[in-house]
C-alpha positions as CSV (number, residue, x, y, z in Angstrom):
1,M,30.0,-8.8,22.5
2,K,33.6,-9.4,22.5
3,T,36.0,-9.2,19.9
4,L,38.2,-12.1,19.2
5,L,41.2,-12.0,17.0
6,I,43.1,-14.9,15.8
7,L,46.3,-14.5,14.6
8,R,48.7,-17.5,13.7
9,H,52.4,-17.3,14.0
10,A,54.7,-16.2,11.8
11,K,56.6,-18.5,9.1
12,S,59.4,-20.3,11.2
13,S,62.4,-21.5,10.6
14,W,63.4,-25.4,9.9
15,R,67.5,-24.3,8.9
16,E,68.5,-25.8,12.9
17,A,67.7,-29.6,12.0
18,G,68.1,-30.9,15.9
19,L,66.3,-27.8,17.1
20,A,62.7,-29.6,19.2
21,D,59.6,-27.9,17.6
22,H,59.1,-25.7,20.6
23,D,61.8,-23.1,20.3
24,R,62.1,-22.9,16.1
25,P,62.2,-18.9,15.8
26,L,60.6,-16.8,12.7
27,N,62.8,-17.2,9.3
28,K,63.1,-13.8,6.9
29,R,59.8,-14.0,6.1
30,G,58.0,-14.6,9.5
31,K,60.1,-11.2,10.5
32,R,58.6,-9.2,8.0
33,D,54.8,-10.2,7.9
34,A,54.2,-10.1,12.2
35,P,55.1,-6.3,12.0
36,R,52.6,-5.7,8.7
37,M,50.1,-7.5,10.9
38,G,50.6,-5.8,13.8
39,S,50.4,-2.3,11.6
40,L,47.1,-3.3,10.5
41,L,46.0,-4.3,14.0
42,R,47.0,-0.3,14.7
43,Q,45.8,1.3,11.0
44,E,42.3,-0.6,11.3
45,G,41.9,0.6,14.9
46,I,41.7,-3.2,16.2
47,V,44.8,-3.0,18.7
48,P,43.3,-5.9,21.2
49,D,43.2,-5.6,25.3
50,L,45.0,-7.9,26.1
51,I,47.5,-10.7,23.9
52,I,47.4,-14.3,24.3
53,S,50.5,-16.5,23.4
54,S,51.3,-19.6,23.1
55,T,54.9,-19.5,24.6
56,A,57.2,-21.5,21.6
57,V,59.2,-19.8,20.2
58,R,57.7,-18.9,17.1
59,A,54.5,-17.6,18.3
60,R,56.6,-15.3,20.9
61,N,58.4,-13.3,18.8
62,T,55.1,-13.2,16.6
63,A,53.7,-11.4,19.4
64,Q,56.5,-9.4,20.8
65,L,56.6,-7.7,16.5
66,V,52.6,-7.3,16.9
67,V,53.3,-5.6,20.1
68,D,56.0,-3.6,19.0
69,E,54.1,-2.0,15.6
70,S,50.3,-1.6,16.8
71,G,51.8,0.3,19.7
72,F,49.5,-2.0,22.2
73,D,50.4,-1.5,26.2
74,G,48.3,-3.9,27.5
75,E,49.0,-7.2,29.3
76,L,50.7,-9.7,27.0
77,R,49.9,-13.4,28.7
78,L,52.3,-16.2,27.8
79,E,50.7,-19.3,28.6
80,R,52.6,-23.1,27.6
81,D,48.9,-24.4,27.3
82,M,48.5,-23.1,24.0
83,Y,51.2,-24.4,22.3
84,A,50.1,-27.2,20.5
85,A,46.5,-26.5,21.7
86,D,43.2,-28.0,20.7
87,P,40.1,-25.7,20.8
88,E,39.2,-26.6,24.8
89,A,42.7,-25.1,25.8
90,Y,42.1,-21.8,23.7
91,L,39.0,-21.5,25.3
92,D,40.1,-22.0,28.5
93,A,42.7,-19.6,28.3
94,L,39.9,-16.8,27.0
95,R,37.3,-17.5,29.5
96,S,39.6,-16.9,32.5
97,V,39.6,-13.7,31.3
98,P,38.0,-10.6,33.0
99,D,34.6,-9.0,32.0
100,E,36.2,-6.1,31.5
101,I,38.6,-6.9,29.3
102,E,36.3,-6.6,25.5
103,S,38.6,-7.7,23.1
104,I,41.4,-10.4,23.2
105,M,43.8,-11.2,21.1
106,L,45.5,-15.5,20.3
107,V,48.9,-15.8,18.7
108,G,48.7,-20.0,18.4
109,H,49.0,-22.8,16.3
110,N,47.2,-24.6,13.9
111,P,45.6,-27.0,13.2
112,G,44.2,-25.6,17.0
113,L,43.6,-22.1,15.3
114,E,41.2,-23.0,12.5
115,E,39.4,-25.8,14.7
116,L,38.6,-22.7,17.0
117,L,37.9,-20.2,14.3
118,E,35.2,-23.2,12.5
119,M,33.7,-23.4,15.8
120,F,33.0,-20.0,16.4
121,I,32.0,-18.9,13.1
122,G,30.3,-22.6,11.5
123,E,32.4,-22.4,8.6
124,Y,36.7,-23.6,7.7
125,E,39.1,-20.5,6.6
126,R,42.7,-21.4,5.7
127,L,44.9,-19.9,8.2
128,P,48.1,-20.0,6.6
129,T,51.2,-18.5,8.6
130,A,50.8,-14.7,9.8
131,A,47.2,-14.6,8.9
132,L,44.9,-12.3,11.1
133,A,41.2,-13.3,11.6
134,Q,38.9,-10.6,13.7
135,V,35.8,-12.4,15.0
136,S,32.9,-10.3,16.9
137,L,31.6,-13.0,19.2
138,Q,28.0,-13.5,20.9
139,V,29.0,-13.1,24.3
140,N,28.7,-10.7,27.0
141,T,31.1,-12.7,29.3
142,W,34.6,-14.6,28.1
143,Q,33.1,-17.7,30.8
144,D,29.9,-18.0,28.2
145,L,32.6,-19.2,25.6
146,D,32.2,-22.4,25.1
147,E,31.6,-25.4,21.7
148,D,28.4,-23.8,20.9
149,A,29.0,-20.0,21.1
150,R,29.0,-19.0,18.0
151,G,30.3,-15.6,16.2
152,K,30.6,-13.1,13.0
153,L,34.0,-13.8,10.6
154,V,34.7,-9.7,10.6
155,N,37.9,-9.7,8.0
156,L,40.4,-12.0,7.5
157,W,44.0,-10.4,6.4
158,L,46.6,-12.5,5.1
159,P,49.9,-10.7,4.9
160,R,50.6,-11.2,1.4
161,Q,48.1,-9.1,0.4
162,L,49.1,-6.4,2.5
163,A,51.2,-3.8,1.0
164,D,55.3,-3.0,2.4
């Protein structure tokens, strides 16, 4: 069994109209919610072994705030292919991970993350900004992951449900 944590980036700013989508930063709410999810990881004892994040500014900033708050001390890997990715791109990133890694967190974007989650658990779950899903995957190696892999949704946390 492997554990996958799926974190949608926190709320981003639309303030600068001419800014490329890839370069949009977090807004005030995003800067508040991302550390909440990091704190949750620490409190629940589910800090991952590896974090793989999209290179988009809002995703990188979310990942870094989670790292800072959770006590994560592993590798934070940034992957351009995870920006506006489909489920297959996320699977490719996961399949590249060595088997000694037991737990991975993906930080990325919708609709790809929602589609990935639905593929694993067999039902649709909405992932608003900064939502965190914990999935137990029924595989022994990351290389075994494909579109037929099955998992169980262990928990789904939304930032608005967490106390300050």
